[in-house]
C-alpha positions in Angstrom: 124.6 104.6 106.9 121.6 103.8 108.9 119.1 106.0 107.2 120.1 104.8 103.8 119.4 100.7 104.9 116.1 102.3 106.7 114.7 103.8 103.4 115.8 100.1 101.1 112.6 98.7 101.3 110.9 102.1 100.1 113.8 101.9 97.5 113.0 98.6 96.7 109.9 99.1 95.8 110.0 102.1 93.9 112.6 100.1 91.8 110.4 97.2 91.8 107.2 99.0 90.5 109.1 100.8 88.1 111.1 98.6 86.2 108.2 95.8 85.9 104.9 97.8 87.3 102.2 96.5 84.3 100.5 99.2 82.2 97.4 100.5 84.2 98.9 99.3 88.1 98.9 101.1 90.6 102.9 101.5 91.0 102.5 103.1 94.6 100.9 100.0 95.5 103.0 97.0 93.6 100.9 93.8 92.6 104.8 92.4 94.4 104.6 89.2 91.4 107.8 87.3 90.2 110.2 89.2 88.3 109.5 88.9 84.6 112.6 86.6 84.0 111.7 84.3 86.8 108.1 83.5 85.2 107.6 80.3 83.5 104.9 82.2 80.7 103.8 78.9 79.0 103.4 75.4 79.2 106.7 73.0 77.8 109.0 75.3 78.8 112.3 73.1 79.3 115.4 72.8 78.1 114.8 71.4 74.6 112.8 74.8 74.2 114.6 77.7 76.2 117.8 76.0 77.2 120.1 78.6 79.4 118.4 82.1 79.3 120.7 85.0 81.0 120.8 89.0 81.5 120.3 91.9 83.7 119.3 95.2 84.7 120.9 98.3 86.6 119.1 101.4 88.1 120.9 104.4 88.8 119.1 105.8 91.5 119.4 110.1 93.3 117.1 110.5 96.2 116.7 114.1 97.9 115.1 114.2 101.6 114.5 117.5 102.9 113.5 116.8 106.1 117.4 115.1 106.5 118.8 117.6 105.0 120.7 115.0 102.9 121.0 113.4 99.4 121.9 109.6 98.2 123.0 107.9 94.9 122.1 104.7 94.9 123.1 102.3 91.9 122.2 98.7 92.1 123.0 95.9 89.0 122.1 92.1 88.7 123.0 89.8 86.7 120.8 86.9 86.1 121.1 83.2 84.3 118.7 80.3 84.4 118.8 77.0 83.0 115.2 74.8 81.9 115.0 71.8 83.5 111.8 69.8 82.2 108.6 70.9 81.4 108.5 74.7 83.5 111.0 74.1 86.1 113.8 75.8 86.2 117.2 76.5 88.1 118.0 80.2 89.0 120.9 82.6 89.9 121.3 86.1 90.4 123.7 88.2 92.1 123.3 92.0 93.3 125.9 94.6 93.2 124.7 98.2 95.0 126.5 100.9 95.5 125.7 104.1 97.5 127.0 107.5 97.9 125.6 110.0 100.9 126.3 113.8 102.4 124.5 113.0 105.1 127.2 114.1 107.7 129.4 114.0 105.3 130.4 112.3 101.9 130.8 108.3 102.4 130.5 105.3 100.3 129.0 101.7 100.9 129.3 99.5 98.4 127.5 95.7 99.1 128.3 92.5 96.6 125.5 89.9 97.2 124.3 86.3 96.2 120.2 87.7 95.9 118.8 85.0 94.4 119.7 81.0 93.6 116.9 78.5 93.9 115.1 75.8 92.0 111.8 76.1 90.9 110.0 72.6 89.5 106.6 71.9 88.8 104.3 68.1 88.3 101.5 66.7 87.9 100.5 69.7 85.2 101.7 72.6 86.9 99.0 71.7 89.6 101.6 70.6 92.0 104.9 73.7 92.5 108.0 72.9 94.9 110.7 76.2 95.3 113.6 75.9 97.7 116.5 77.9 97.9 117.4 81.8 98.1 114.4 83.7 97.0 111.4 86.0 97.5 109.0 84.8 100.1 106.0 86.8 99.5 102.6 86.5 101.6 99.3 87.5 100.1 100.0 91.2 98.7 103.3 91.3 100.6 101.8 93.1 103.5 102.8 91.0 106.4 106.0 89.4 104.2 107.6 90.4 100.7 111.2 89.7 101.0 113.8 87.6 100.5 115.5 84.5 102.7 116.8 81.0 102.6 113.7 78.5 102.6 111.1 76.0 101.0 108.1 76.7 99.6 104.9 74.3 98.4 102.0 75.3 96.5 99.3 72.5 95.9 96.6 73.6 93.6 93.4 71.4 92.7 89.4 72.7 92.3 88.4 72.4 96.0 91.5 74.3 98.2 94.8 76.1 97.0 96.9 75.2 99.7 100.9 77.4 99.8 103.3 76.6 102.6 106.8 78.0 103.3 109.6 78.5 105.6 112.3 80.4 105.3 115.4 82.0 107.2 117.1 85.4 107.1 120.2 85.1 109.5 122.5 84.0 106.4 121.4 86.9 104.2 124.5 89.5 104.0 124.2 92.1 106.9 124.0 94.9 105.0 121.7 94.0 103.0 119.2 92.8 105.0 115.6 94.1 104.9 114.1 92.4 108.4 116.1 94.9 110.7 113.6 96.1 113.6 115.8 96.0 116.8 119.3 97.4 117.4 120.8 94.0 117.1 119.4 93.1 113.8 121.2 96.1 112.6 124.7 95.0 114.0 124.5 91.6 113.3 121.9 90.9 110.9 118.6 90.1 111.0 117.9 86.4 112.6 114.4 85.4 111.6 112.3 82.1 110.5 109.5 82.8 109.0 107.0 79.8 108.8 103.3 79.5 107.7 101.0 79.4 105.2 97.8 80.3 102.9 94.6 78.2 102.2 92.1 79.5 99.8 90.0 79.4 96.7 89.3 81.0 93.6 85.3 81.5 92.4 84.4 83.6 89.7 87.6 85.7 89.4 87.4 86.5 92.8 89.9 85.2 95.4 89.1 84.4 99.0 92.2 83.2 101.3 93.3 82.6 105.2 96.4 82.9 105.9 98.6 82.2 109.0 102.5 83.0 109.8 104.8 83.1 112.6 107.8 84.7 113.4 110.8 83.3 115.3 113.2 86.2 116.8 116.9 84.2 116.8 119.2 87.3 117.7 122.3 87.7 119.6 120.4 89.5 122.3 121.7 87.7 126.2 118.7 88.6 127.2 116.1 86.0 125.6 113.5 87.8 126.6 114.0 90.5 124.4 113.7 89.2 121.3 110.7 89.8 119.1 108.6 87.0 118.1 104.8 87.3 116.5 101.7 85.2 115.1 99.5 86.6 112.9 96.6 85.2 111.7 94.0 86.9 109.4 93.1 86.6 105.6 91.8 88.7 102.5 89.8 88.7 99.6 91.1 89.6 96.0 89.4 90.2 92.8 88.0 92.0 89.7 84.2 93.1 89.4 82.0 94.3 85.9 83.1 97.5 84.7 86.7 97.4 85.3 86.6 97.6 88.9 89.9 95.1 90.6 90.0 95.1 94.6 91.8 93.4 97.4 91.2 93.9 101.4 93.0 92.0 104.0 93.3 91.7 107.7 95.6 90.4 110.2 95.6 89.8 114.4 99.0 89.6 116.0 100.0 87.9 118.6 103.2 86.6 120.4 105.7 88.0 122.2 107.9 91.6 123.4 109.3 93.1 126.0 109.3 96.4 128.1 111.3 99.0 128.3 110.8 100.0 132.0 111.3 96.9 133.3 112.4 94.8 130.6 110.5 91.7 131.1 108.4 90.0 128.7 105.3 91.2 127.5 102.5 89.8 125.6 101.4 91.7 122.3 97.7 92.2 121.2 97.6 94.3 117.6 95.6 93.9 114.5 95.7 95.6 110.8 94.0 95.5 108.0 94.3 97.3 104.2 91.7 97.8 101.7 92.0 99.0 98.0 89.4 99.4 94.8 90.7 100.5 91.7 88.8 101.8 88.1 90.7 101.0 85.2 88.8 102.8 82.8 88.2 101.6 78.8 89.1 104.8 76.9 92.5 105.8 75.0 94.5 107.8 77.9 94.0 104.2 80.3 92.6 106.4 83.3 92.8 104.6 86.5 91.0 105.9 89.5 92.3 104.4 93.1 90.9 104.4 96.5 92.8 102.9 99.8 92.7 102.5 103.5 95.0 101.3 105.9 94.7 100.7 109.6 97.2 99.3 111.9 96.3 99.6 115.9 98.0 101.4 118.7 96.7 102.6 122.4 100.3 102.3 123.8 99.7 106.2 125.6 102.6 105.3 127.8 105.0 104.1 124.5 108.2 105.7 123.8 109.0 104.7 120.4 106.9 103.5 117.8 109.6 102.3 115.4 110.7 99.3 117.5 109.6 96.7 119.4 110.4 97.4 123.0 109.0 100.4 123.2 106.1 100.0 125.5 106.1 100.8 129.1 104.1 98.5 130.4 100.9 95.9 129.9 100.3 94.0 127.2 102.2 96.0 123.6 99.2 96.8 120.9 101.7 98.2 118.4 101.3 96.1 114.7 104.9 95.3 113.2 104.9 93.9 109.5 108.1 92.6 107.8 106.1 93.1 104.5 105.5 96.2 102.1 103.5 99.1 102.3 103.7 102.4 101.2 101.6 105.1 102.6 103.2 108.5 101.3 106.7 109.1 100.1 107.0 112.1 102.2 105.6 110.9 105.7 106.9 107.4 105.3 104.5 106.1 108.1 104.7 102.7 109.5 101.5 100.3 110.2 101.3 101.0 114.0 98.5 104.1 114.9 97.8 104.9 112.2 94.7 105.3 109.6 95.5 106.4 106.1 93.0 107.6 103.7 94.2 107.2 100.4 93.0 108.6 96.7 94.4 109.2 93.6 94.7 108.4 89.6 97.2 107.7 86.7 96.9 108.0 82.9 99.3 107.8 80.2 98.5 111.3 78.0 100.0 110.7 75.2 99.0 107.2 74.3 96.3 108.2 71.8 100.1 109.7 69.6 100.7 105.5 68.9 104.3 107.3 69.2 106.6 104.2 70.2 109.0 106.0 72.4 106.4 108.6 74.0 102.5 106.8 74.2 103.8 104.8 77.3 104.9 107.9 79.2 102.7 107.0 82.9 101.5 110.2 85.0 100.7 109.1 88.6 99.2 111.0 91.3 98.0 111.0 95.2 96.1 112.5 98.2 96.9 111.2 102.0 95.2 111.7 104.7 96.3 110.9 108.0 95.1 110.3 111.4 96.1 108.3 114.6 94.2 105.1 116.2 94.8 106.5 119.4 95.7 110.7 119.9 97.5 109.9 122.9 100.0 107.5 121.5 102.8 108.3 119.2 102.6 107.2 115.5 106.5 105.8 113.9 107.9 107.5 110.5 110.4 108.4 109.4 109.5 111.9 109.2 111.6 114.0 112.4 108.7 116.5 113.5 108.0 116.3 117.4 104.6 115.1 118.2 102.9 115.7 120.7 99.7 114.3 122.6 96.0 114.7 122.4 95.3 115.2 118.6 94.8 112.8 115.9 95.3 114.4 112.9 98.4 113.8 112.1 99.0 115.4 108.6 98.1 115.1 104.9 100.3 114.0 101.7 100.7 115.0 97.7 102.6 112.1 95.7 103.7 113.0 92.4 105.4 110.6 89.8 106.1 109.9 85.9 107.0 107.0 84.1 108.8 107.0 80.7 108.9 103.3 79.0 111.0 104.7 76.4 111.7 100.9 74.6 111.1 98.2 76.1 113.9 97.7 78.2 114.5 101.3 79.0 112.5 103.2 81.6 112.5 107.1 83.3 111.1 107.4 86.6 110.9 110.4 89.1 109.1 110.8 92.3 107.9 113.3 94.5 106.6 113.5 97.7 105.6 116.2 100.4 104.2 115.5 103.7 102.2 118.7 105.6 102.3 118.2 109.2 99.1 118.6 111.5 97.9 119.1 114.5 99.6 116.4 116.2 102.9 118.0 115.2 104.3 120.9 117.1 103.8 124.2 115.2 107.7 124.4 114.6 107.1 121.3 112.4 108.3 121.8 109.1 106.8 120.3 105.8 108.6 117.7 104.4 109.4 117.1 100.6 111.7 114.1 98.9 112.2 113.4 95.7 113.8 110.8 93.2 114.7 110.5 90.1 116.2 107.7 88.1 116.1 104.9 85.6 116.3 100.9 84.6 118.0 99.6 81.7 117.8 96.1 81.1 119.9 93.8 79.1 
């Protein structure tokens, strides 16, 4: 079932984006906002006005991957309950059941029952101070550095001079088979025992938000040799906002340092890496609500003696220049690359072709397409991806990708989606490497 767990971040992103993406959003790059049923939408939502609420949703999903010659059937059921307290403060609990069936080698099934979220979210002083504690989703910036569940605490303070967001979270109490922070073999066998702590400071001006971010990640895995643990620190920031004419954008840049180990000697090694992403969307105000999107993604590489770009400890000597992230970014269904040693240039569009009909059950059909061009940062160093083609050195051109999706929101509580991804390998792979396609079909039913 390891390959299913490797796909879980992708599956989670697709489910969330297809179920909750706002109109005109590029659902390949979700805003990673809180689930709608968790948000306080207005002032003075308290027990007297809202009381206790509950509901749920289910998402059956089918995936077929030509590269692994396998298919997966995954069904996720989430049930939630929410009790309002004082103004805009609440208790929220959500359980999750996941059923997986795969025919990768032989037909196998897996069942996971987990406490998805259990948190207190409280606001004070006219919503200028927010305090959250418990099991919840922690998001750093756009979600590129960290976007996932943990047990911890978050404090946000909003004022006219500076906005401050501080957090700390531990992942070792999450169910092992439902833990997305897997980097090493110990993470897979024991569950990732990682501590995250950090914060963001920034301010919004004229619809633009400028912010600085710092985050540390401490590995508490059961490795007998402490030097083989991956401990990392991240420093950087971003700028996001809206511009006249229907444009919105986001740009982030981060440095990474810390310690890992080299596989040849097993000795501790320093980390020195960097990464960046930039996205520009143009929302055109006509009847079909088209949107054009452009994106650039970068992750440092340059470790010519590296044997593995998917996990820490893959470098043979000297500093480790591979950037590893605990967040979520999607750079194409067919290749599904990790960020290290990568340049990705992407462009696409989305529109609602039947919006002008006004027919409620077809007007919200959304068609999305995107083209990707991939290059290595260093031609002699490997990249990491879920594509199994054989790499060769001395060539920078990784290949091209085409992604297409359709989102069909039939009713407010019923939606269907389908995704297609094609990767065409370039000169960085041996000539025998084949194209890879990924197909995904699913639905989302809320109640």
